DSSP file (Angstrom, degrees, kcal/mol; ACC not computed):
  #  RESIDUE AA STRUCTURE BP1 BP2  ACC     N-H-->O    O-->H-N    N-H-->O    O-->H-N    TCO  KAPPA ALPHA  PHI   PSI    X-CA   Y-CA   Z-CA
    1    1 A M              0   0    0      0, 0.0     2,-0.5     0, 0.0    82,-0.1   0.000 360.0 360.0 360.0 151.4   76.3   53.7  119.5
    2    2 A R        -     0   0    0      2,-0.0     2,-0.5    80,-0.0    44,-0.0  -0.964 360.0-142.4-115.4 131.0   75.4   52.5  122.9
    3    3 A L        -     0   0    0     -2,-0.5     2,-0.5     2,-0.0    42,-0.1  -0.823  13.0-168.4 -96.8 125.4   72.3   50.3  123.3
    4    4 A I        -     0   0    0     -2,-0.5     2,-0.6    79,-0.2    -2,-0.0  -0.965   6.5-159.8-113.0 122.0   70.2   50.8  126.5
    5    5 A I        -     0   0    0     -2,-0.5     5,-0.0     2,-0.0    -2,-0.0  -0.897  19.4-124.5-106.8 123.6   67.6   48.2  127.1
    6    6 A D    >>  -     0   0    0     -2,-0.6     4,-1.5     1,-0.1     3,-1.3  -0.387  19.5-125.2 -62.0 136.9   64.7   49.1  129.4
    7    7 A P  H 3> S+     0   0    0      0, 0.0     4,-2.2     0, 0.0     5,-0.2   0.823 111.0  61.7 -54.9 -31.8   64.4   46.6  132.3
    8    8 A A  H 3> S+     0   0    0      1,-0.2     4,-2.1     2,-0.2     5,-0.1   0.841 100.7  53.8 -63.9 -31.6   60.7   46.0  131.3
    9    9 A V  H <> S+     0   0    0     -3,-1.3     4,-2.5     2,-0.2    -1,-0.2   0.927 107.0  50.2 -68.0 -44.5   62.0   44.7  128.0
   10   10 A N  H  X S+     0   0    0     -4,-1.5     4,-2.4     1,-0.2    -2,-0.2   0.919 111.3  49.5 -58.2 -42.9   64.3   42.2  129.7
   11   11 A E  H  X S+     0   0    0     -4,-2.2     4,-2.4     1,-0.2    -1,-0.2   0.898 110.3  50.3 -63.0 -40.6   61.4   41.1  131.8
   12   12 A A  H  X S+     0   0    0     -4,-2.1     4,-2.3     2,-0.2    -1,-0.2   0.883 110.3  49.7 -66.3 -38.2   59.2   40.7  128.7
   13   13 A I  H  X S+     0   0    0     -4,-2.5     4,-2.7     2,-0.2    -2,-0.2   0.924 110.8  49.1 -67.2 -43.4   61.8   38.6  127.0
   14   14 A V  H  X S+     0   0    0     -4,-2.4     4,-2.6     1,-0.2    -2,-0.2   0.920 111.8  49.9 -60.6 -43.2   62.3   36.3  130.0
   15   15 A A  H  X S+     0   0    0     -4,-2.4     4,-2.4     2,-0.2    -2,-0.2   0.905 111.2  48.9 -62.2 -41.3   58.5   35.9  130.1
   16   16 A A  H  X S+     0   0    0     -4,-2.3     4,-2.7     2,-0.2     5,-0.2   0.918 111.6  48.7 -64.4 -43.5   58.3   35.1  126.4
   17   17 A L  H  X S+     0   0    0     -4,-2.7     4,-2.1     1,-0.2    -2,-0.2   0.909 112.3  48.4 -64.1 -41.4   61.2   32.5  126.7
   18   18 A N  H  X S+     0   0    0     -4,-2.6     4,-1.9    -5,-0.2    -1,-0.2   0.900 111.0  51.9 -63.9 -40.4   59.5   30.9  129.7
   19   19 A Y  H  X S+     0   0    0     -4,-2.4     4,-3.4     1,-0.2     5,-0.3   0.956 113.0  43.1 -59.7 -51.1   56.2   30.8  127.8
   20   20 A W  H  X>S+     0   0    0     -4,-2.7     4,-1.8     1,-0.2     6,-0.6   0.822 109.5  57.5 -69.2 -29.6   57.7   29.1  124.8
   21   21 A A  H  <5S+     0   0    0     -4,-2.1     4,-0.3    -5,-0.2    -1,-0.2   0.897 117.7  34.0 -64.4 -38.7   59.7   26.7  127.0
   22   22 A A  H  <5S+     0   0    0     -4,-1.9    -2,-0.2    -5,-0.2    -1,-0.2   0.884 125.3  40.8 -81.4 -41.3   56.5   25.5  128.6
   23   23 A E  H  <5S+     0   0    0     -4,-3.4    -3,-0.2    -5,-0.2    -2,-0.2   0.930 122.6  34.5 -77.2 -48.2   54.2   25.8  125.5
   24   24 A A  T  <5S-     0   0    0     -4,-1.8    -1,-0.2    -5,-0.3    -3,-0.2   0.690  86.8-147.2 -83.6 -18.3   56.3   24.5  122.7
   25   25 A D      < +     0   0    0     -5,-0.6     2,-0.4    -4,-0.3    -4,-0.1   0.894  59.6 122.8  50.8  41.6   58.1   22.0  124.8
   26   26 A S     >  -     0   0    0     -6,-0.6     4,-1.5     1,-0.1     3,-0.3  -0.920  49.0-170.4-139.9 109.7   61.1   22.6  122.6
   27   27 A E  H  > S+     0   0    0     -2,-0.4     4,-2.5     1,-0.2     5,-0.2   0.812  91.0  65.0 -65.2 -28.1   64.5   23.8  123.9
   28   28 A D  H  > S+     0   0    0      1,-0.2     4,-2.5     2,-0.2    -1,-0.2   0.914 100.8  48.2 -61.3 -43.4   65.4   24.3  120.3
   29   29 A L  H  > S+     0   0    0     -3,-0.3     4,-2.5     2,-0.2    -1,-0.2   0.921 111.2  50.1 -64.6 -43.3   62.8   27.1  119.9
   30   30 A V  H  X S+     0   0    0     -4,-1.5     4,-2.3     1,-0.2    -1,-0.2   0.916 111.6  48.7 -61.5 -42.7   63.9   28.8  123.0
   31   31 A E  H  X S+     0   0    0     -4,-2.5     4,-2.2     2,-0.2    -1,-0.2   0.911 111.3  49.4 -63.6 -42.5   67.6   28.7  121.9
   32   32 A R  H  X S+     0   0    0     -4,-2.5     4,-2.5     1,-0.2    -2,-0.2   0.873 109.9  51.8 -65.1 -36.6   66.6   30.1  118.5
   33   33 A L  H  X S+     0   0    0     -4,-2.5     4,-3.0     2,-0.2     5,-0.3   0.918 107.6  52.2 -64.6 -43.2   64.7   32.9  120.2
   34   34 A L  H  X S+     0   0    0     -4,-2.3     4,-2.3     1,-0.2    -2,-0.2   0.928 112.2  45.6 -57.2 -45.6   67.7   33.8  122.3
   35   35 A V  H  X S+     0   0    0     -4,-2.2     4,-2.6     2,-0.2    -1,-0.2   0.905 112.2  52.3 -64.3 -41.5   69.8   34.0  119.2
   36   36 A G  H  X S+     0   0    0     -4,-2.5     4,-2.3     2,-0.2    -2,-0.2   0.915 111.1  45.4 -62.7 -44.5   67.1   36.0  117.4
   37   37 A F  H  X S+     0   0    0     -4,-3.0     4,-2.6     2,-0.2     5,-0.2   0.914 112.9  51.6 -64.6 -41.5   66.9   38.6  120.2
   38   38 A D  H  X S+     0   0    0     -4,-2.3     4,-2.0    -5,-0.3    -2,-0.2   0.912 110.6  48.1 -61.3 -42.6   70.6   38.8  120.4
   39   39 A M  H  X S+     0   0    0     -4,-2.6     4,-2.3     2,-0.2    -1,-0.2   0.904 111.0  51.2 -64.6 -40.9   70.8   39.4  116.7
   40   40 A A  H  X S+     0   0    0     -4,-2.3     4,-2.6     1,-0.2    -2,-0.2   0.922 110.4  48.4 -62.6 -44.4   68.1   42.1  116.9
   41   41 A F  H  X S+     0   0    0     -4,-2.6     4,-2.0     1,-0.2    -1,-0.2   0.876 110.0  52.8 -64.0 -36.5   70.0   43.9  119.7
   42   42 A S  H  X S+     0   0    0     -4,-2.0     4,-2.9    -5,-0.2     5,-0.4   0.912 109.8  47.8 -64.7 -42.1   73.2   43.7  117.7
   43   43 A I  H  X S+     0   0    0     -4,-2.3     4,-2.9     1,-0.2     7,-0.3   0.928 110.8  51.6 -63.4 -45.1   71.5   45.3  114.7
   44   44 A M  H  < S+     0   0    0     -4,-2.6    -1,-0.2     1,-0.2    -2,-0.2   0.886 116.8  40.3 -58.7 -38.4   70.0   48.0  116.9
   45   45 A E  H  < S+     0   0    0     -4,-2.0    -2,-0.2    -5,-0.2    -1,-0.2   0.895 128.8  26.9 -78.4 -41.1   73.4   48.8  118.4
   46   46 A N  H  < S+     0   0    0     -4,-2.9    -3,-0.2     1,-0.2    -2,-0.2   0.745 137.1  20.7 -99.0 -26.6   75.6   48.5  115.3
   47   47 A E    ><  +     0   0    0     -4,-2.9     3,-2.4    -5,-0.4     4,-0.4  -0.427  68.4 163.3-137.5  59.8   73.2   49.4  112.4
   48   48 A P  G >  S+     0   0    0      0, 0.0     3,-0.9     0, 0.0    -1,-0.1   0.767  72.5  58.7 -59.0 -28.2   70.3   51.3  114.1
   49   49 A R  G 3  S+     0   0    0      1,-0.2     4,-0.1    -3,-0.1    -5,-0.1   0.540  85.2  81.9 -78.8  -4.3   69.0   52.8  110.9
   50   50 A R  G <  S+     0   0    0     -3,-2.4    -1,-0.2    -7,-0.3    -6,-0.1   0.790  73.9  90.0 -69.1 -27.9   68.4   49.3  109.5
   51   51 A G  S <  S-     0   0    0     -3,-0.9    13,-0.2    -4,-0.4     2,-0.2  -0.281  89.9-100.6 -66.3 157.1   65.1   49.0  111.3
   52   52 A R  E     -A   63   0A   0     11,-2.1    11,-2.2     1,-0.1    -1,-0.1  -0.514  38.3-104.7 -79.4 146.6   62.0   50.1  109.6
   53   53 A R  E     -A   62   0A   0      9,-0.2     9,-0.2    -2,-0.2    -1,-0.1  -0.368  31.5-118.4 -65.5 148.5   60.5   53.5  110.4
   54   54 A V    >   -     0   0    0      7,-1.7     3,-2.0     4,-0.4     7,-0.1  -0.828  34.8-115.7 -91.0 117.5   57.4   53.5  112.6
   55   55 A P  T 3  S+     0   0    0      0, 0.0    -1,-0.0     0, 0.0    -3,-0.0  -0.226  96.1  16.7 -55.7 136.5   54.5   55.1  110.7
   56   56 A G  T 3  S+     0   0    0      1,-0.3    -3,-0.0     0, 0.0    -2,-0.0   0.397 109.3  92.7  84.4  -3.1   53.2   58.3  112.1
   57   57 A L  S <  S-     0   0    0     -3,-2.0    -1,-0.3     1,-0.1     4,-0.0  -0.798  86.6 -80.9-118.1 162.7   56.3   58.9  114.3
   58   58 A P    >   -     0   0    0      0, 0.0     3,-2.0     0, 0.0    -4,-0.4  -0.121  50.0-100.0 -58.4 161.4   59.5   60.8  113.7
   59   59 A E  T 3  S+     0   0    0      1,-0.3    -5,-0.1    -6,-0.1    -2,-0.0   0.752 116.4  66.5 -57.4 -28.8   62.3   59.2  111.8
   60   60 A H  T 3  S+     0   0    0     -7,-0.1    19,-3.1    18,-0.1     2,-0.6   0.472  81.4  89.8 -79.8   1.9   64.3   58.2  114.8
   61   61 A Y  E <   + B   0  78A   0     -3,-2.0    -7,-1.7    17,-0.2     2,-0.3  -0.878  60.9 171.7 -96.3 125.7   61.6   55.7  116.0
   62   62 A R  E     -AB  53  77A   0     15,-3.2    15,-2.8    -2,-0.6     2,-0.3  -0.825  23.5-152.4-131.4 166.1   62.2   52.3  114.5
   63   63 A R  E     -AB  52  76A   0    -11,-2.2   -11,-2.1    -2,-0.3     2,-0.4  -0.983   5.2-167.1-138.8 151.2   61.0   48.7  114.6
   64   64 A L  E     - B   0  75A   0     11,-2.4    11,-3.2    -2,-0.3     2,-0.3  -0.984  10.5-148.7-142.3 125.7   62.7   45.5  114.0
   65   65 A R  E     - B   0  74A   0     -2,-0.4     9,-0.2     9,-0.2     7,-0.1  -0.723  25.8-112.1 -94.1 143.4   61.0   42.1  113.6
   66   66 A L        -     0   0    0      7,-2.5     4,-0.1    -2,-0.3    -1,-0.1  -0.240  59.2 -62.9 -64.5 164.3   62.7   38.9  114.7
   67   67 A A    >   -     0   0    0      1,-0.1     3,-2.2     2,-0.1     6,-0.2  -0.106  52.1-112.9 -50.0 145.8   63.7   36.5  111.9
   68   68 A P  T 3  S+     0   0    0      0, 0.0    -1,-0.1     0, 0.0    -2,-0.1   0.745 113.6  61.6 -57.8 -26.9   60.7   35.1  109.9
   69   69 A H  T 3  S+     0   0    0      2,-0.1    -2,-0.1     3,-0.0     3,-0.1   0.436  97.9  73.1 -82.4   3.6   61.2   31.5  111.2
   70   70 A L  S <  S-     0   0    0     -3,-2.2   -41,-0.0     1,-0.1    -4,-0.0  -0.726 103.3 -75.7-109.5 162.1   60.6   32.7  114.8
   71   71 A P        -     0   0    0      0, 0.0     2,-2.6     0, 0.0    -5,-0.2  -0.239  63.8 -92.2 -53.4 150.9   57.4   33.8  116.5
   72   72 A G        +     0   0    0     -7,-0.1     2,-0.3    -3,-0.1    -5,-0.0  -0.259  62.9 159.4 -74.3  57.8   56.4   37.3  115.3
   73   73 A Y        -     0   0    0     -2,-2.6    -7,-2.5    -6,-0.2     2,-0.5  -0.634  20.8-163.8 -80.1 135.2   58.1   39.5  117.9
   74   74 A V  E     -B   65   0A   0     -2,-0.3     2,-0.5    -9,-0.2    -9,-0.2  -0.983   4.4-154.1-120.5 128.4   58.6   43.1  116.9
   75   75 A L  E     -B   64   0A   0    -11,-3.2   -11,-2.4    -2,-0.5     2,-0.4  -0.887   6.4-156.8-104.9 128.8   61.0   45.3  118.9
   76   76 A Y  E     +B   63   0A   0     -2,-0.5     2,-0.3   -13,-0.2   -13,-0.2  -0.842  20.6 165.4-104.0 140.4   60.5   49.1  118.9
   77   77 A Y  E     -B   62   0A   0    -15,-2.8   -15,-3.2    -2,-0.4     2,-0.4  -0.951  29.5-130.4-150.2 168.5   63.3   51.4  119.6
   78   78 A R  E     -B   61   0A   0     -2,-0.3     2,-0.5   -17,-0.2   -17,-0.2  -0.981  17.3-138.7-126.2 133.7   64.4   55.0  119.4
   79   79 A I        -     0   0    0    -19,-3.1     2,-0.4    -2,-0.4   -19,-0.1  -0.814  21.9-177.0 -93.0 126.7   67.7   56.3  117.9
   80   80 A E    >   -     0   0    0     -2,-0.5     3,-1.1     1,-0.1    -2,-0.0  -0.960  33.0-124.1-121.5 143.6   69.3   59.1  119.9
   81   81 A A  T 3  S+     0   0    0     -2,-0.4    -1,-0.1     1,-0.3    -2,-0.0   0.830 110.6  39.8 -55.5 -36.2   72.5   60.8  118.8
   82   82 A S  T 3         0   0    0      1,-0.1    -1,-0.3   -81,-0.1    -3,-0.0   0.569 360.0 360.0 -93.2  -8.7   74.4   60.0  122.0
   83   83 A Q    <         0   0    0     -3,-1.1    -2,-0.2   -82,-0.1   -79,-0.2   0.361 360.0 360.0-137.6 360.0   73.1   56.5  122.6
């Protein structure tokens, strides 16, 4: 599978990282968030069906929450046969 990330998602992640860098005053949290997003993207690319189905939408729409010890970000994605 090939993972395509919308540019708006990249912008939102950068904004979240900047927010937590300023708000939490903790480089550790920002680093853990980077790892969490990276792990989520890896799961989407390599095990796309691992994400939970989105209620009310077709089966190929999924969601994946970052690890429980991180702020509650949920990433929504769509599985397509070619991507």
